[in-house]
C-alpha positions in Angstrom: 0.0 0.0 0.0 1.3 3.4 -1.0 2.0 5.8 2.0 -0.5 8.7 2.2 2.2 11.3 1.7 3.4 9.6 -1.5 -0.1 9.4 -2.9 -0.6 13.1 -2.2 2.7 13.9 -3.8 1.7 11.8 -6.9 -1.6 13.8 -7.2 0.2 17.2 -6.9 2.9 16.1 -9.3 0.2 15.2 -11.9 -1.3 18.7 -11.3 2.1 20.2 -12.1 2.9 18.2 -15.2 -0.6 18.6 -16.6 -0.5 22.4 -16.2 -3.1 22.6 -13.5 -0.3 24.3 -11.4 1.8 26.1 -14.0 5.3 27.5 -13.3 5.3 30.4 -11.0 2.1 29.6 -9.3 1.7 28.5 -5.7 0.5 25.1 -4.5 -2.6 25.1 -2.4 -2.1 26.1 1.2 -0.9 23.3 3.5 -4.2 23.5 5.5 -6.3 23.2 2.3 -4.4 20.1 1.1 -4.7 18.5 4.6 -8.5 19.2 4.6 -8.9 17.8 1.1 -7.2 14.5 1.9 -8.1 14.3 5.6 -4.5 14.2 6.8 -2.3 16.0 9.2 0.1 18.9 8.5 3.0 16.5 9.0 1.8 14.3 6.2 1.3 17.3 3.8 4.8 18.6 4.6 6.3 15.2 3.7 4.4 15.1 0.4 5.6 18.6 -0.5 9.2 17.7 0.5 9.1 14.9 -2.1 8.3 17.4 -4.8 10.9 19.8 -3.5 13.6 17.1 -3.7 12.5 16.3 -7.3 13.0 20.0 -8.2 9.3 20.6 -9.0 8.7 23.2 -6.4 10.7 25.6 -4.3 10.0 27.0 -0.9 9.4 30.8 -0.6 9.0 30.8 3.2 5.7 32.6 4.1 5.1 32.8 0.4 4.4 29.1 0.3 5.6 26.6 -2.3 6.0 27.8 -5.9 6.1 25.6 -9.0 9.4 25.8 -10.8 10.2 25.7 -14.5 11.2 22.0 -14.7 13.5 20.5 -17.4 10.6 18.2 -18.6 8.7 21.1 -19.9 11.0 24.1 -19.8 13.1 25.1 -22.8 16.7 24.8 -21.5 19.8 26.5 -22.8 21.5 24.0 -25.1 25.3 23.6 -24.9 26.6 22.1 -28.2 29.7 20.1 -27.5 32.4 21.2 -29.8 35.7 23.1 -29.4 36.2 26.4 -31.2 38.6 29.4 -30.9 37.0 32.5 -29.4 37.8 36.0 -30.6 40.7 36.3 -28.1 42.3 33.1 -29.4 41.3 30.7 -26.5 39.8 27.3 -27.0 36.1 27.5 -26.0 32.6 26.2 -26.7 30.4 28.0 -29.2 27.8 29.2 -26.6 30.2 30.4 -24.0 32.8 32.4 -26.0 31.7 35.7 -24.3 31.9 34.1 -20.7 34.5 35.4 -18.4 36.0 34.7 -14.9 33.5 35.5 -12.2 34.3 36.4 -8.6 34.2 33.7 -6.0 32.2 34.4 -2.9 35.3 36.0 -1.4 35.5 38.5 -4.3 38.5 36.9 -6.0 38.4 36.6 -9.8 41.6 34.6 -10.4 41.9 31.0 -11.1 42.5 29.1 -7.9 45.6 26.8 -8.2 45.8 24.2 -5.4 47.3 20.8 -4.5 44.4 18.5 -3.7 43.1 14.9 -3.9 41.1 14.3 -7.1 37.7 12.7 -7.2 37.8 8.9 -7.7 36.7 8.9 -11.3 39.3 11.6 -12.2 42.1 9.7 -10.5 41.0 6.5 -12.4 41.1 8.4 -15.7 44.5 9.8 -15.0 45.8 6.4 -13.7 47.0 7.9 -10.4 46.3 6.6 -6.8 43.5 8.1 -4.8 45.9 9.4 -2.2 48.2 11.3 -4.7 47.7 15.1 -4.5 47.5 16.7 -7.9 47.6 20.3 -9.2 44.0 21.5 -9.9 43.1 24.8 -11.5 39.7 25.9 -10.3 37.6 28.4 -12.1 34.1 30.0 -11.8 33.1 31.4 -15.1 29.9 32.7 -16.6 27.9 35.2 -18.6 28.5 38.7 -17.2 25.0 39.7 -18.3 23.2 36.7 -17.0 24.0 36.2 -13.3 22.7 32.6 -13.1 24.5 31.4 -16.3 27.7 30.0 -14.8 29.7 26.9 -14.4 32.4 25.5 -12.2 35.4 24.0 -14.0 38.3 22.1 -12.2 41.2 21.1 -14.4 43.2 18.2 -12.8 46.7 17.8 -14.1 49.0 14.8 -13.6 52.4 15.6 -12.0 54.4 14.6 -15.1 52.6 17.4 -17.1 53.1 20.1 -14.5 56.8 19.1 -14.2 57.2 19.4 -18.0 55.2 22.7 -18.2 55.7 24.7 -15.0 53.5 27.5 -16.4 50.5 25.3 -15.7 51.0 25.9 -12.0 50.7 29.7 -12.4 49.6 32.2 -15.0 49.4 30.4 -18.4 49.5 33.5 -20.6 47.7 34.3 -23.9 45.8 31.3 -25.3 45.7 29.6 -21.9 46.6 26.1 -20.8 45.9 24.2 -24.0 48.2 26.5 -26.1 51.0 25.8 -23.6 50.5 22.0 -23.9 50.4 22.1 -27.7 53.5 24.2 -27.9 55.3 21.8 -25.5 54.2 18.7 -27.3 54.2 20.0 -30.9 50.9 18.1 -31.5 47.2 18.8 -31.6 45.1 18.0 -28.6 41.9 16.0 -28.7 39.0 15.7 -26.3 36.2 13.4 -25.2 33.5 13.8 -22.5 31.3 11.8 -20.2 28.1 13.4 -18.9 26.2 12.5 -15.8 23.7 13.9 -13.3 23.8 14.0 -9.5 22.6 16.2 -6.7 24.9 19.1 -5.9 27.0 19.7 -2.8 26.3 22.8 -0.7 29.3 24.7 -2.2 28.1 24.0 -5.7 24.6 25.2 -4.9 26.1 28.5 -3.6 28.5 29.1 -6.4 26.1 28.2 -9.2 23.1 29.9 -7.6 21.1 26.8 -8.1 17.4 26.6 -7.1 16.2 24.3 -4.4 16.0 20.7 -5.6 17.7 21.2 -9.0 20.1 18.5 -10.1 23.7 19.1 -11.1 24.8 18.4 -14.7 28.4 17.2 -14.8 30.6 16.8 -17.8 34.0 15.2 -17.3 36.3 16.2 -20.2 39.4 14.3 -20.9 42.1 16.1 -22.8 44.6 13.8 -24.6 47.2 13.5 -27.3 46.4 10.6 -29.7 49.0 7.8 -29.6 52.0 8.0 -31.9 52.5 4.3 -31.3 50.7 1.8 -29.2 46.9 1.7 -28.4 46.6 4.2 -25.6 46.3 8.0 -25.8 48.4 10.3 -23.5 46.0 11.9 -21.1 47.0 15.5 -20.3 44.2 16.7 -18.2 40.8 15.8 -16.8 38.4 18.7 -16.4 35.4 18.4 -14.1 32.7 20.8 -15.4 29.5 21.4 -13.3 26.4 23.3 -14.3 22.8 23.7 -13.0 20.6 21.0 -14.5 17.7 23.5 -14.2 19.3 25.7 -16.9 21.4 23.6 -19.2 21.0 20.6 -21.6 23.7 19.1 -23.8 23.5 18.5 -27.6 25.9 16.5 -29.7 25.7 14.9 -33.2 25.2 11.1 -33.6 27.6 9.6 -36.1 26.9 6.7 -38.3 29.0 3.6 -37.6 30.2 1.6 -40.6 27.4 -0.9 -40.1 24.9 1.9 -40.5 26.2 3.5 -43.7 23.7 4.7 -46.3 22.0 3.3 -48.4 21.1 0.6 -46.0 20.9 -3.1 -46.6 17.4 -4.5 -46.4 16.4 -6.1 -43.1 16.3 -9.9 -43.3 14.3 -11.0 -40.3 11.9 -10.0 -37.6 14.0 -7.9 -35.1 12.3 -9.4 -32.1 12.7 -13.0 -33.3 16.3 -12.7 -34.5 18.7 -14.8 -32.3 
């Protein structure tokens, strides 16, 4: 049997997704919901908390609970995943070429350069132990004209790279970190990304100005030099990029594999009965 608060949350969720409670409107008062379902205030609070954790509503204190623009029916800002040169000569994405460094909460604009332990997946990608401190370049960047359009980007660098290019532990100069690596290696860098979603940590909520209950969109970008010999690329950097899932979506092309070249060969059997 479904708990009462979950049944109430289900009904309210249907009201939100159907447009009965459109974005920007308040849910009925707690007392009114309780009277409609014949339940206590505690049960109603638990039901609304379910919706808050799902990112469907946000609390406005005495203003009640307001329905948020949700990714299921809001038009998000699409980030196309490709690397371009911006007008200053830096590698960048097409939608963020005008973004600039933003102040941290303490008012500091500069890239923060630290020695720290990397996240487990970053350490695995770089092939380093979990207890090995690495150089990390931390940036908060965004649109100067849109206060909520921002992202956190942590660039994790293996020791052999920072030993070979000391500039990466300080000011990198015109063109930035990637130009210094390409000058040092004499080769063109390549990139790949993995995208995931999780709930944000408190610091991420604060820096990204995320609404209550919004998920975090995380893109882990691996920068590498393709192998000159052997099967494995040479990984130069792993960048941990975080954005508000309430604002951003990602778009990327789907490439045809050799088995899907056009014109297609005719199908030869029932797909569901094929061995």
